[in-house]
PLY file of the C-alpha trace (Angstrom):
ply
format ascii 1.0
element vertex 257
property float x
property float y
property float z
element edge 256
property int vertex1
property int vertex2
end_header
2.91 21.37 -3.33
3.24 22.72 -6.89
7.03 22.38 -6.74
6.81 18.76 -5.55
4.33 17.91 -8.31
6.71 19.34 -10.91
9.60 17.28 -9.47
7.41 14.18 -9.60
6.31 14.85 -13.19
9.93 15.35 -14.23
10.63 11.82 -12.98
7.43 10.35 -14.51
7.12 12.34 -17.76
4.50 9.90 -19.08
1.98 11.58 -16.79
2.33 14.83 -18.73
0.55 13.04 -21.57
-3.23 13.09 -21.10
-3.63 9.67 -22.71
-0.95 8.02 -20.59
-2.29 9.69 -17.45
-5.73 8.19 -18.19
-4.15 4.76 -18.76
-2.33 5.14 -15.43
-5.64 5.82 -13.69
-7.15 2.71 -15.32
-4.12 0.68 -14.21
-4.60 1.86 -10.62
-8.35 1.19 -10.76
-7.76 -2.35 -12.05
-5.42 -3.08 -9.12
-7.91 -1.54 -6.68
-10.73 -3.59 -8.20
-8.72 -6.80 -7.95
-7.98 -6.05 -4.28
-11.68 -5.46 -3.57
-12.70 -8.69 -5.32
-9.98 -10.62 -3.48
-11.17 -9.48 -0.05
-14.84 -9.82 -0.98
-14.66 -13.46 -2.05
-12.03 -14.72 0.39
-13.55 -13.04 3.46
-16.92 -14.71 2.83
-15.56 -18.26 3.15
-15.68 -18.40 6.95
-15.40 -16.11 9.99
-11.59 -16.15 10.31
-10.81 -15.71 6.60
-10.46 -11.90 6.86
-7.31 -12.54 8.90
-5.99 -14.96 6.28
-6.74 -12.55 3.43
-5.14 -9.70 5.38
-2.08 -11.86 6.01
-1.59 -12.69 2.34
-2.02 -9.04 1.32
0.55 -8.04 3.97
2.93 -10.67 2.59
2.48 -9.11 -0.86
3.23 -5.64 0.57
6.40 -6.91 2.27
7.62 -8.72 -0.84
7.05 -5.74 -3.12
8.62 -3.47 -0.51
11.70 -5.65 -0.19
12.28 -6.17 -3.91
11.65 -2.55 -4.83
14.51 -1.51 -2.54
16.76 -4.28 -3.88
16.08 -3.29 -7.50
16.61 0.46 -7.12
20.30 0.56 -8.16
19.66 -1.85 -11.03
16.90 0.36 -12.40
19.03 3.49 -12.11
21.94 1.90 -13.97
19.76 0.32 -16.66
17.27 3.12 -17.37
19.06 6.32 -16.32
16.80 9.38 -16.33
13.61 7.36 -16.86
14.50 4.84 -14.14
11.94 6.15 -11.68
9.17 6.08 -14.29
9.74 2.34 -14.84
10.06 1.85 -11.09
6.86 3.79 -10.42
4.67 1.61 -12.63
6.25 -1.72 -11.72
6.72 -1.27 -7.98
5.39 1.94 -6.43
1.80 1.75 -7.69
1.38 -1.94 -6.73
3.01 -1.23 -3.34
0.72 1.71 -2.57
-2.45 -0.05 -3.74
-1.73 -3.23 -1.77
-0.73 -1.30 1.38
-3.84 0.87 1.28
-5.89 -2.28 0.74
-4.45 -3.52 4.04
-5.18 -0.09 5.57
-8.88 0.05 4.61
-9.70 -3.66 4.90
-10.57 -3.66 8.66
-13.40 -1.17 8.10
-15.28 -3.73 5.99
-14.89 -6.71 8.33
-17.87 -7.80 10.42
-17.95 -9.93 13.56
-18.57 -9.97 17.32
-18.60 -6.40 18.69
-15.83 -5.05 20.89
-18.29 -2.65 22.51
-21.64 -4.52 22.80
-24.60 -2.15 22.87
-25.97 -3.65 26.09
-22.78 -2.53 27.89
-21.62 0.57 25.98
-23.53 3.30 24.12
-23.86 2.58 20.41
-21.59 5.52 19.52
-18.61 4.39 21.68
-16.63 2.81 18.84
-17.26 5.80 16.55
-16.02 8.30 19.16
-12.85 6.30 19.91
-12.25 5.77 16.20
-12.64 9.49 15.48
-10.18 10.35 18.27
-7.61 8.02 16.71
-8.37 9.50 13.29
-7.67 12.98 14.64
-4.25 11.74 15.79
-3.74 10.25 12.32
-4.39 13.69 10.78
-2.18 15.53 13.29
0.75 13.17 12.71
0.33 13.48 8.93
0.35 17.29 9.14
3.50 17.22 11.29
5.20 14.95 8.76
4.58 17.50 6.01
5.71 20.34 8.25
8.98 18.52 8.98
9.82 18.52 5.26
8.59 15.07 4.20
6.75 15.57 0.90
4.15 13.01 -0.14
4.79 13.55 -3.86
8.53 12.89 -3.56
9.49 11.12 -0.31
6.07 9.48 -0.10
6.37 8.12 -3.65
9.79 6.67 -2.76
11.46 8.69 -5.50
14.71 8.92 -3.59
15.26 5.17 -3.57
16.31 5.67 -7.19
17.97 9.05 -6.70
19.33 9.04 -3.11
21.82 11.78 -3.97
18.86 14.16 -4.48
17.18 13.28 -1.19
16.89 16.02 1.43
17.44 14.34 4.80
14.41 14.98 7.00
15.20 15.56 10.68
13.74 17.65 13.48
10.08 18.29 14.32
8.26 14.95 14.59
11.38 13.13 13.36
13.07 14.08 16.64
10.70 11.63 18.33
9.90 8.97 15.73
12.03 7.68 12.84
9.07 6.45 10.81
6.14 8.80 11.51
4.50 7.99 8.16
4.06 4.40 9.35
2.82 5.69 12.70
0.15 7.73 10.91
-0.89 4.70 8.84
-1.10 2.62 12.01
-3.26 5.18 13.79
-5.56 5.49 10.78
-5.89 1.73 10.41
-6.61 1.33 14.15
-9.26 4.05 13.82
-11.03 2.18 11.01
-10.80 -1.11 12.93
-12.35 0.46 16.05
-15.14 2.02 13.99
-15.85 -1.43 12.49
-16.32 -2.52 16.14
-15.39 -6.20 16.04
-12.49 -8.32 17.21
-11.54 -9.69 13.79
-11.27 -6.16 12.40
-9.17 -5.12 15.40
-6.74 -8.01 14.89
-6.56 -7.19 11.17
-5.77 -3.60 12.15
-2.94 -4.71 14.41
-1.57 -6.84 11.57
-0.90 -3.61 9.68
2.06 -3.16 12.03
3.87 -6.00 10.23
4.63 -4.14 6.97
5.41 -1.01 9.00
8.14 -2.81 10.92
9.42 -4.67 7.86
9.69 -1.55 5.72
11.00 0.57 8.59
13.76 -1.95 9.24
14.67 -2.07 5.54
14.83 1.73 5.43
16.97 1.92 8.58
19.38 -0.59 7.05
19.56 1.36 3.79
20.12 4.69 5.57
22.77 3.19 7.84
24.67 2.01 4.75
24.32 5.48 3.23
24.99 7.65 6.31
26.96 5.35 8.61
27.31 6.45 12.23
25.05 9.47 11.76
22.05 7.23 11.24
23.15 4.81 13.96
23.21 7.74 16.40
19.78 8.78 15.14
18.47 5.26 15.77
19.75 5.41 19.34
18.08 8.76 20.04
14.61 8.14 18.55
11.78 5.62 18.72
11.10 3.32 15.79
7.34 3.90 15.74
5.85 4.69 19.16
7.60 7.44 21.22
6.83 5.89 24.60
9.81 7.42 26.45
9.15 10.92 25.11
5.36 10.75 24.89
4.80 14.07 26.69
6.97 16.05 24.31
5.51 14.22 21.34
1.91 15.05 22.31
2.89 18.66 23.00
4.33 18.87 19.48
1.18 17.40 17.92
-1.10 19.90 19.63
1.10 22.97 19.18
-0.35 24.88 16.24
2.58 27.18 15.63
0 1
1 2
2 3
3 4
4 5
5 6
6 7
7 8
8 9
9 10
10 11
11 12
12 13
13 14
14 15
15 16
16 17
17 18
18 19
19 20
20 21
21 22
22 23
23 24
24 25
25 26
26 27
27 28
28 29
29 30
30 31
31 32
32 33
33 34
34 35
35 36
36 37
37 38
38 39
39 40
40 41
41 42
42 43
43 44
44 45
45 46
46 47
47 48
48 49
49 50
50 51
51 52
52 53
53 54
54 55
55 56
56 57
57 58
58 59
59 60
60 61
61 62
62 63
63 64
64 65
65 66
66 67
67 68
68 69
69 70
70 71
71 72
72 73
73 74
74 75
75 76
76 77
77 78
78 79
79 80
80 81
81 82
82 83
83 84
84 85
85 86
86 87
87 88
88 89
89 90
90 91
91 92
92 93
93 94
94 95
95 96
96 97
97 98
98 99
99 100
100 101
101 102
102 103
103 104
104 105
105 106
106 107
107 108
108 109
109 110
110 111
111 112
112 113
113 114
114 115
115 116
116 117
117 118
118 119
119 120
120 121
121 122
122 123
123 124
124 125
125 126
126 127
127 128
128 129
129 130
130 131
131 132
132 133
133 134
134 135
135 136
136 137
137 138
138 139
139 140
140 141
141 142
142 143
143 144
144 145
145 146
146 147
147 148
148 149
149 150
150 151
151 152
152 153
153 154
154 155
155 156
156 157
157 158
158 159
159 160
160 161
161 162
162 163
163 164
164 165
165 166
166 167
167 168
168 169
169 170
170 171
171 172
172 173
173 174
174 175
175 176
176 177
177 178
178 179
179 180
180 181
181 182
182 183
183 184
184 185
185 186
186 187
187 188
188 189
189 190
190 191
191 192
192 193
193 194
194 195
195 196
196 197
197 198
198 199
199 200
200 201
201 202
202 203
203 204
204 205
205 206
206 207
207 208
208 209
209 210
210 211
211 212
212 213
213 214
214 215
215 216
216 217
217 218
218 219
219 220
220 221
221 222
222 223
223 224
224 225
225 226
226 227
227 228
228 229
229 230
230 231
231 232
232 233
233 234
234 235
235 236
236 237
237 238
238 239
239 240
240 241
241 242
242 243
243 244
244 245
245 246
246 247
247 248
248 249
249 250
250 251
251 252
252 253
253 254
254 255
255 256
C-alpha cells in the first residue's frame, strides 16, 4: 500500500502540501454535502422521486465517466507531468463522489417493505444484506490480490499514463472482466436489501447502469490499445456476472490461500 500511495502522490504532488490536502478534503466534503442535500430535498417530493433522483445522479456519473476517458489524451498532451493532478480534481473526485452517492443512496430510501414483518422475521432483510455484503468484501479482497490497486488503478491514473499500466489478469479476472463493478453492485444490493423496500431495491438495480456504461467504455479503450488480445479476453470471461463459471468463481472467493 505504501508504494501505491507514493505513486499516487507523485502524480498529485499538491497533496504533499498540508494546506492543499486540507483544501482537497473541503472540496470533497462540499461535493458530498451537495449530493446529500440533492437527495434529501428531491426524494421528499413524492414516493417515486428517489428513482428520479437516482436516475439523474447516474446520468451525471455516466457523463463524467465518458468525458473523462475522452479527455485523457488531451490532458496528457497539454499538461505533461501534472496532467493527472488536473484530471484528478476536475474528473476523478466528482466521478467518485457521484458514484458513491448512487451506491449509498438506496440505504436511505423508505417505502413498502420487501419482507413484511407479518410474513418474515424482522431480521430477514439484515441477514440477506449482510450475506451480500460479505460477498462484496470477498470480491474486493480478490481484486486487490489479483494486482488491482485502489490507489492507482482505482483512481484511474492509467487513463492518463496507459504506458505505465500493469495489465491485471488471472485470479478473479479469469472469471470477470470488471470485478470492481461487481463488488460495487453487490455492496449496493446489500444496502438496498437492508433498507427493505421496493423503491430502494429498484434504485439498487439502477446502479448496474453506470457499471455497464463504464465497463463498455473500458473494453473499447482496451481493445484499441491491445487489439486481439483483449478481444480474446472478452470472449473468455464474463462482463460482470460469471454465470457459466459460477462454481469456480465461488471456489476462488472462499479459498483463503
